[in-house]
Structures are given as structure tokens and as C-alpha cells.
C-alpha positions in Angstrom: 0.0 0.0 0.0 1.3 3.4 -0.9 2.1 5.8 1.9 -0.2 8.4 0.4 -3.1 6.0 0.3 -2.4 4.8 3.9 -2.3 8.4 5.1 -5.7 9.1 3.4 -7.3 6.1 5.1 -5.9 7.2 8.5 -7.2 10.7 8.0 -10.6 9.5 7.1 -10.7 7.1 10.1 -9.7 9.9 12.5 -12.3 12.2 10.9 -15.0 9.6 11.5 -13.9 9.0 15.1 -13.8 12.7 15.9 -17.2 13.2 14.1 -18.7 10.5 16.2 -17.2 11.9 19.4 -18.6 15.3 18.5 -22.0 13.9 17.8 -21.9 12.0 21.1 -21.0 15.2 22.9 -23.8 17.0 21.1 -26.3 14.3 22.2 -24.9 14.5 25.7 -25.4 18.3 25.7 -29.0 17.7 24.6 -29.9 15.4 27.5 -32.1 16.8 30.2 -30.4 18.1 33.3 -31.1 17.1 36.9 -32.6 20.5 37.7 -36.0 21.1 35.9 -37.5 24.5 35.9 -39.8 24.4 38.9 -42.8 26.7 39.4 -45.7 26.8 41.8 -49.0 27.4 40.0 -52.7 27.8 40.6 -55.5 26.3 38.5 -59.2 26.9 38.6 -61.3 23.8 39.5 -64.7 23.2 41.0 -65.8 22.0 44.4 -68.6 19.6 43.7 -69.8 19.6 47.3 -70.4 23.4 47.4 -70.7 24.0 43.7 -68.3 26.8 44.1 -65.1 27.6 42.1 -62.0 26.2 43.7 -58.3 27.3 43.4 -56.0 24.3 43.4 -52.3 24.7 43.7 -49.6 22.6 42.1 -46.0 22.1 41.4 -44.9 22.2 37.8 -41.6 20.6 36.7 -40.4 21.3 33.2 -37.2 19.5 32.0 -34.4 21.7 30.8 -31.7 20.5 28.5 -28.0 20.7 29.5 -27.2 23.3 26.8 -30.5 24.5 25.4 -28.9 26.8 22.8 -27.3 23.8 21.1 -30.5 21.8 21.0 -33.0 24.1 19.3 -32.9 21.9 16.2 -32.7 18.7 18.2 -35.0 16.0 16.6 -37.4 16.1 19.6 -37.4 19.9 20.2 -40.2 20.7 17.7 -42.6 18.1 19.0 -43.1 19.8 22.4 -42.6 18.1 25.7 -44.9 15.3 26.9 -46.3 15.8 30.4 -47.9 13.8 33.3 -50.4 15.0 35.9 -49.7 13.5 39.3 -52.5 12.9 41.8 -51.8 12.1 45.4 -53.4 9.7 47.8 -55.4 10.1 51.0 -52.2 11.1 52.9 -51.9 14.2 50.6 -48.6 15.4 49.1 -45.7 13.2 50.2 -42.5 11.7 48.8 -44.2 9.7 46.1 -44.9 12.5 43.7 -41.3 13.7 43.6 -40.0 10.2 43.4 -41.7 9.6 40.1 -41.4 13.2 38.9 -37.6 13.1 39.1 -37.4 10.0 37.0 -39.9 11.3 34.4 -38.2 14.7 34.2 -34.9 13.1 33.5 -36.4 11.5 30.4 -37.8 14.8 29.2 -41.4 14.4 30.5 -42.8 17.4 32.4 -44.9 16.8 35.6 -47.6 18.7 37.4 -48.5 17.5 40.8 -51.6 19.1 42.2 -52.7 19.4 45.8 -56.4 18.4 46.0 -56.4 18.7 49.8 -55.1 22.1 50.6 -57.8 23.9 48.7 -60.5 21.9 50.6 -58.9 22.2 54.0 -58.4 18.4 54.2 -56.1 17.4 57.0 -56.6 13.7 57.4 -58.7 10.7 56.2 -61.4 11.9 58.6 -62.3 15.1 56.7 -61.4 14.2 53.1 -64.3 14.3 50.5 -66.8 11.5 50.7 -65.7 9.9 47.5 -62.9 10.4 44.9 -65.5 11.6 42.3 -65.6 14.9 44.1 -62.0 15.6 42.9 -62.5 14.5 39.3 -62.7 18.2 38.2 -59.2 18.8 39.6 -57.6 16.3 37.3 -59.2 17.8 34.2 -58.4 21.3 35.3 -54.7 20.3 35.5 -55.0 18.8 32.0 -56.5 22.0 30.6 -53.7 24.0 32.2 -51.0 21.8 30.6 -52.8 21.9 27.2 -52.2 25.6 27.1 -48.7 25.7 28.7 -45.9 26.9 26.3 -43.6 24.1 25.3 -45.9 21.3 26.3 -47.4 19.2 23.5 -51.2 19.3 24.1 -51.6 15.8 22.5 -49.0 14.1 24.8 -50.4 14.5 28.3 -50.9 11.5 30.7 -52.0 11.1 34.3 -50.9 9.0 37.2 -52.2 8.6 40.7 -51.7 6.9 44.0 -54.6 5.2 45.9 -57.3 8.0 45.9 -55.5 9.6 43.0 -55.4 6.2 41.4 -59.1 5.9 41.5 -59.4 9.4 39.8 -56.8 8.2 37.2 -58.8 5.1 36.3 -62.1 7.0 36.2 -60.7 9.6 33.9 -60.1 6.8 31.3 -63.9 6.3 30.9 -66.0 8.1 28.3 -68.7 9.0 30.9 -66.3 10.9 33.2 -64.6 12.6 30.2 -68.0 13.7 28.9 -69.0 15.1 32.3 -65.8 16.7 33.4 -63.4 16.9 30.4 -64.9 19.8 28.5 -63.6 18.1 25.3 -60.3 17.0 26.8 -59.0 13.6 27.6 -55.7 12.1 28.8 -53.5 10.1 26.4 -52.3 7.5 29.0 -53.3 6.5 32.6 -51.1 4.9 35.3 -52.9 4.0 38.5 -50.9 2.7 41.5 -53.0 0.7 44.0 -56.3 2.3 42.9 -58.7 0.5 45.2 -60.2 -1.5 42.3 -63.0 -3.1 44.3 -64.6 0.4 44.4 -65.4 0.2 40.6 -68.6 -1.4 39.4 -69.7 -1.5 43.0 -73.4 -1.2 43.7 -72.7 0.5 47.0 -70.6 3.3 45.5 -72.4 5.8 43.2 -71.1 6.5 39.7 -68.5 3.7 39.9 -69.2 2.2 36.5 -66.1 1.2 34.6 -66.0 -0.2 31.1 -68.4 -1.0 28.3 -70.1 -3.9 30.1 -71.1 -1.3 32.8 -72.4 1.2 30.2 -69.3 3.5 30.7 -66.9 2.5 27.9 -63.2 3.3 28.1 -61.7 6.1 26.0 -59.2 3.7 24.4 -56.1 5.3 26.0 -53.7 2.7 27.5 -54.0 2.0 31.2 -51.4 0.5 33.6 -52.6 -0.7 37.0 -49.8 -1.5 39.6 -50.9 -3.3 42.7 -49.2 -5.0 45.7 -50.2 -8.6 46.7 -50.4 -7.5 50.3 -52.5 -4.4 49.6 -54.8 -3.6 52.6 -57.6 -1.9 50.6 -58.1 -4.5 47.8 -56.7 -7.3 50.0 -54.5 -8.4 47.2 -54.6 -8.2 43.4 -57.8 -10.1 42.8 -60.1 -7.0 42.5 -57.8 -5.4 39.9 -57.6 -8.5 37.9 -61.4 -9.0 38.1 -61.9 -5.4 37.0 -59.9 -6.1 33.8 -61.6 -9.4 33.1 -65.1 -7.8 33.4 -64.3 -5.5 30.5 -65.3 -6.4 26.9 -62.6 -8.3 25.1 -61.6 -5.3 23.1 -61.3 -3.0 26.1 -59.1 -5.6 27.9 -56.4 -4.9 25.4 -56.1 -1.3 26.7 -55.4 -2.5 30.3 -52.3 -4.1 31.9 -52.1 -5.1 35.6 -48.7 -5.3 37.1 -48.5 -7.2 40.4 -45.8 -6.8 43.1 -45.4 -9.9 45.3 -45.1 -9.1 49.0 -45.8 -5.4 48.4 -48.1 -3.5 50.7 -50.3 -0.5 49.9 -48.1 2.5 49.0 -44.9 0.4 48.7 -43.4 3.3 46.8 -43.8 5.8 49.7 -40.1 5.7 50.8 -40.8 7.1 54.2 -41.1 5.4 57.6 -43.9 2.8 57.7 -47.1 3.4 59.6 -50.6 2.0 59.8 -53.9 3.9 59.6 -57.6 3.3 60.0 -59.8 3.8 56.9 -63.4 2.9 56.3 -62.5 2.1 52.7 -60.0 -0.6 53.8 -60.4 -4.3 53.2 -62.9 -4.1 50.4 -65.1 -1.7 52.3 -65.2 -3.6 55.6 -63.0 -0.9 57.1 -60.1 -1.3 59.5 -56.3 -0.9 59.7 -54.1 -0.6 56.6 -50.4 -1.2 56.7 -48.3 1.4 54.8 -44.9 -0.2 54.4 -42.3 0.8 51.8 -40.2 -1.5 49.7 -37.2 0.1 48.2 -36.6 -2.6 45.5 -40.3 -2.7 44.5 -40.4 1.1 44.5 -37.6 1.5 42.0 -39.1 -1.3 39.8 -42.4 0.5 39.7 -40.7 3.8 39.0 -38.9 2.3 36.0 -42.1 0.7 34.9 -43.9 4.0 35.0 -41.2 5.8 33.1 -41.2 3.2 30.4 -45.0 3.2 30.2 -45.1 7.0 29.6 -42.2 7.0 27.1 -44.0 4.3 25.1 -47.5 5.9 25.2 -47.0 9.7 25.2 
């Protein structure tokens, strides 16, 4: 091989290597940083008990790229960010919202966690609203807010909730609830963690219909239910599995149920364990519920949640 030809090959190889390194650095610069833009917002909802307007507060996290000026032409920049509304459980705002928000933000998904309790003066299980349906307007108010927020893609907004918020999340996937509260809007994907499945299609709970066989068809958006086998509300995974199996065959395709063996209610609440009395516990019989975290299960469910929204938003 002539020296000149060899030199040309080496030069081309080095150019390719440095070009790839440059591209890698550019991709690295265009990743989302660990510090999203955080703002505290207010949205207008409705108190169904008093029929009065209600101002609900929330925490909005919008992911920020490492070097935004280099990413204006990035392949995802023009699409607008996807977003997820986060709905707390009966305990109110706690570590769970931030736990999932951090992971979602790192993948370029904005989050809005709203406080359904502060606006209503709720301080405990004892004085929360009678049923989750009284907070349905809050979820759709958050959806409407994100639909009009700069940089958010209005067609890529999902919702996730824990326990009480999980019930709201599932209900918002039905056509009847969307027609009553959505004002023409609906979520693109729904993730419900331990959503008290026995409460749906329950003759003792008003407006609990879920699915086409209960005259309240699903919207067709994908649904992921995550439940612990030691859950103290559903007393295991059977009610969530039964809820899915009661759907028409076509609607069952929209729903996945992910079961965590040995996990208690709120396994992803990475705080000290406690127990509480709740009249909704043990399939409506009432009694004590064990709230016990599982670090391994929490991170598994966090990863599952991120993948679900990346795939469906």
C-alpha cells in the first residue's frame, strides 16, 4: 500500500472518530439536566360539594436540556414536551410525587403534581371528601392548564395517581367521566398505583361504572394498574384482575395489571412505615391498613412508570 493511500485512510478514520465523538458530545449536551424549571402554579377547578369555584395549587416541573442553545434543532425539540399530571393519595402530598417526577423529568417528561387537599382544608382521612369523584374536576383542570402551557405538546399528556389519585386516574379513562368533566379534553395514558379496584362497578358506590359492560366505555387510552399482593384496601390483586376481566374483550387490550409480590399499599412511599384506619379498607369492611415501603419494588415500579409513559405519550 502506498504511503499516500495509507495516510488518506488514517485521516478518514480519524475524521470519522472525531465526528462520532462530536456527535456524542452534542447528544450529551441535549440530554435533560437534573434540575428542571420548577414553578408553583394555581389552576381553577370546581368544588362539587359546594358547587363553588376552587383554586387548586400545584408544582410544575419542566425539564431543561444541559445546553439549550445547542438543542434548538434537536430531533425532539419541535414536538413539544410530553407531560404527566400526578394525583396524590389520601395522605396528601408526600415523597411519592417527587419520586416519580424526578425520573420522568430526567427523560424529558414534564410533571404537574396538584394538591387536591389544601384547597379543601383536608387534614386527614377523617375530613377528606366522601368519594374520589368529588375531585375529578381537579384532574381535568390540570389537563386544561397543561394543554395551554408553552412548550408542552397538548396531545401528549398523561395522568398517574396513588390510591385515591389512582381511582381518579382510572375514572378519567372512561367516556362518561370525560363527557361530564373533560370539556372536550382527555388524557393520552393512565397509570394507577394501587387504585382500590373493588370500588369500581360496586353497587354500594355511586357512579362507579367502569367499562363497556357497565355502560361506561373506556376512552381507548392505554391503562397500567400497579398493585401489591399485600394491599390492605383490595386485600391483594384479585379485584384489579377482576376489573380487567369484566371488560369487553376489546377493552381488555387497553389495560395491563402489574403485580408486586409481597408489596403493601403504598410500597413506593419511601418514608417510615405506619398504619392507619380507613373505612374504605379491606374491600369496604374498614379497618387498619399497613403502609410499608419496599425500596426494591419502588424502583421497579418507578422504572415501569417511566417506560409506560415513554411508550405511550
